[in-house]
C-alpha positions in Angstrom: -8.6 -6.2 6.4 -8.8 -4.5 10.0 -5.4 -2.4 9.2 -6.9 -1.1 6.1 -10.2 -0.2 8.1 -8.4 1.9 10.6 -6.1 3.6 7.9 -9.6 4.7 5.9 -8.6 8.4 7.0 -5.6 8.0 5.3 -6.7 6.7 2.3 -10.3 8.9 1.9 -10.8 10.9 -0.6 -9.3 14.4 0.2 -8.3 17.6 -1.8 -4.9 17.5 -3.9 -2.9 19.7 -1.9 0.9 20.0 -3.7 3.1 21.6 -1.1 5.8 23.7 -2.2 8.7 25.9 -0.5 5.9 26.8 2.4 8.7 27.5 5.4 6.9 25.1 7.4 10.0 23.4 8.9 10.6 26.1 11.2 7.6 24.4 13.1 8.3 24.2 16.6 9.3 20.8 16.8 10.4 21.3 20.8 13.3 19.1 21.9 12.4 16.5 19.5 15.8 15.5 17.8 14.9 12.5 15.2 17.7 9.6 15.3 16.2 8.2 11.8 14.0 9.7 9.4 12.1 7.4 7.6 10.3 8.7 4.1 7.4 6.7 2.5 7.6 7.8 -1.5 4.5 8.5 -2.8 2.2 11.0 -4.9 0.0 13.5 -3.1 -3.6 13.8 -3.9 -7.0 11.2 -3.4 -6.9 10.0 -7.2 -3.2 8.4 -6.5 -4.0 7.2 -2.8 -4.1 3.4 -3.5 -1.9 3.2 -6.6 0.6 0.7 -6.1 3.5 3.8 -6.3 1.9 4.8 -3.3 2.6 1.7 -1.0 5.7 3.6 0.3 3.1 6.3 1.6 0.9 3.3 2.9 3.4 1.9 4.9 4.7 4.8 6.9 1.0 5.6 7.8 0.8 2.3 9.0 3.7 2.5 11.2 2.6 5.8 12.2 -0.6 4.5 13.4 0.7 1.5 14.9 3.1 3.2 17.2 1.3 5.8 18.2 3.2 9.0 16.4 1.7 12.5 16.8 -0.6 14.0 13.9 1.1 15.0 10.9 2.7 18.5 10.5 2.9 20.3 7.0 6.4 20.6 7.0 9.9 20.2 4.6 7.4 20.1 1.6 5.5 17.5 3.1 3.9 15.7 6.1 6.0 15.1 9.0 5.2 12.9 12.4 7.4 12.4 15.2 7.5 9.3 17.5 9.2 6.2 18.6 9.7 3.2 17.7 11.2 0.8 20.8 13.5 3.6 22.1 14.7 4.9 18.8 13.0 8.6 18.0 12.0 8.7 14.3 10.7 11.5 12.4 8.1 9.7 9.4 8.0 12.1 6.1 5.8 11.8 3.3 7.1 14.2 0.4 4.2 16.4 -0.9 6.1 17.3 -4.1 5.2 14.5 -6.4 7.2 11.9 -7.0 9.9 13.0 -9.0 10.7 15.6 -6.8 10.8 13.7 -3.4 14.4 14.6 -2.7 13.9 18.0 -2.1 12.0 17.1 0.8 14.1 14.6 2.2 17.0 17.2 1.8 15.7 19.4 3.5 14.6 17.4 6.9 18.0 16.1 6.8 19.1 19.7 7.0 16.8 21.0 9.6 17.8 17.8 12.1 21.4 17.5 10.9 21.0 14.3 10.0 23.6 12.2 7.8 22.6 9.9 4.8 22.9 6.9 6.9 20.3 8.3 9.0 17.7 7.8 6.0 15.3 5.1 5.4 13.1 5.3 2.4 9.9 2.7 1.7 9.2 2.4 -1.9 7.3 0.2 -4.7 9.8 -2.3 -6.3 8.8 -3.5 -9.8 11.3 -6.1 -9.7 10.2 -7.8 -6.8 7.1 -10.3 -6.5 4.2 -8.4 -4.8 3.6 -8.6 -1.4 7.5 -9.6 -0.9 9.6 -7.3 1.4 13.4 -7.1 0.8 15.9 -4.3 2.4 19.4 -3.2 0.8 21.4 0.0 1.3 22.6 1.8 -1.7 22.0 0.2 -5.3 20.7 1.9 -8.4 17.4 3.9 -9.0 15.8 1.1 -11.7 14.3 4.1 -13.3 12.2 5.0 -10.2 11.8 8.4 -10.2 11.2 8.9 -6.4 14.4 7.1 -6.0 16.3 9.4 -8.6 15.3 12.4 -6.9 16.3 11.1 -3.5 19.7 10.3 -5.1 20.3 13.6 -6.5 19.8 15.2 -3.2 21.2 13.3 -1.0 23.4 10.6 -2.8 23.3 7.2 -2.9 24.1 5.4 0.4 20.5 5.7 2.0 18.4 2.3 3.1 15.6 1.2 1.3 12.8 -0.7 2.0 11.7 -2.4 -1.2 7.8 -3.4 -1.2 7.1 -5.7 -4.5 4.8 -5.0 -6.4 5.6 -7.0 -9.2 6.3 -6.6 -13.1 3.0 -6.4 -15.7 5.6 -8.4 -18.0 6.2 -5.8 -21.1 7.2 -2.7 -20.6 4.5 -1.1 -22.5 2.2 -1.8 -19.2 4.8 -0.7 -16.5 3.1 2.5 -16.4 -0.5 1.5 -16.3 0.7 -1.0 -13.6 2.4 1.4 -11.4 0.1 3.9 -11.5 -3.1 1.5 -11.4 -5.1 0.8 -7.8 -4.6 -2.3 -5.9 -7.3 -4.6 -7.1 -10.1 -5.3 -4.7 -8.9 -9.0 -4.5 -5.3 -7.8 -3.0 -6.7 -5.6 -0.4 -6.2 -8.6 2.5 -2.8 -9.3 1.1 -2.1 -5.7 1.3 -3.5 -5.0 4.6 -1.2 -8.3 5.9 1.4 -6.5 4.4 1.5 -3.2 6.1 0.6 -4.8 9.1 3.6 -7.1 9.4 5.9 -4.0 8.2 4.6 -2.0 11.1 4.7 -4.7 13.6 8.2 -5.5 12.9 9.3 -2.0 12.6 11.3 -2.2 15.8 13.9 -4.1 14.0 14.7 -1.8 11.4 14.5 0.8 14.3 17.5 -1.1 15.8 19.6 -1.8 12.1 18.9 -5.8 12.3 17.6 -5.4 8.6 18.2 -9.6 8.4 16.0 -9.9 11.3 13.3 -7.3 10.2 12.9 -9.5 6.8 12.7 -12.6 8.3 10.0 -11.8 10.9 7.7 -10.0 8.1 8.2 -13.2 6.0 7.0 -15.4 8.5 3.9 -12.9 9.4 2.9 -13.2 5.8 3.3 -16.7 5.8 1.3 -17.3 9.2 
């Protein structure tokens, strides 16, 4: 539970703020030039904060907290943070335009920093993966995920995906309620362990060793 407590400020109620074309991408980023852009998918606003659909937001918040990233700035139609993981400069991005328009923010950040699709990693919830399991792949389909669909529309298909399992409720009629439902209180320990493992082993992602990242996260969750 310690990680969730330390991240309480991210999950605490706050005014709903949906960011549109703000021009904030012209903020002074100094000499910061990210090598990679890591994006968490989710919906803005306190009412969505603990939804399973927002676990991508939670993952990048955990990474920012654990690796001492600078405070977020309003930029690229969302919230962006600069920092390093190991020796790699990374921009963390949470789109603020709701899930079905996530790709707009990602495309803006890519163009501003002149990054390619292979430099982008997207953290997202995955129905077709058991709860609290993590898999990484590059490319693939969207499986009806609006955030992935929007990302693909704006930047193409061959971006890296960190798939965070939320499990399938068993019937298609229950999917919306499951995805847009809060994590249960009984799940918070496992959620905290999951976020902590992702953050602790993020350096392997930064190094491009996806297999090692998955293995180390799995070992932490078994401990």
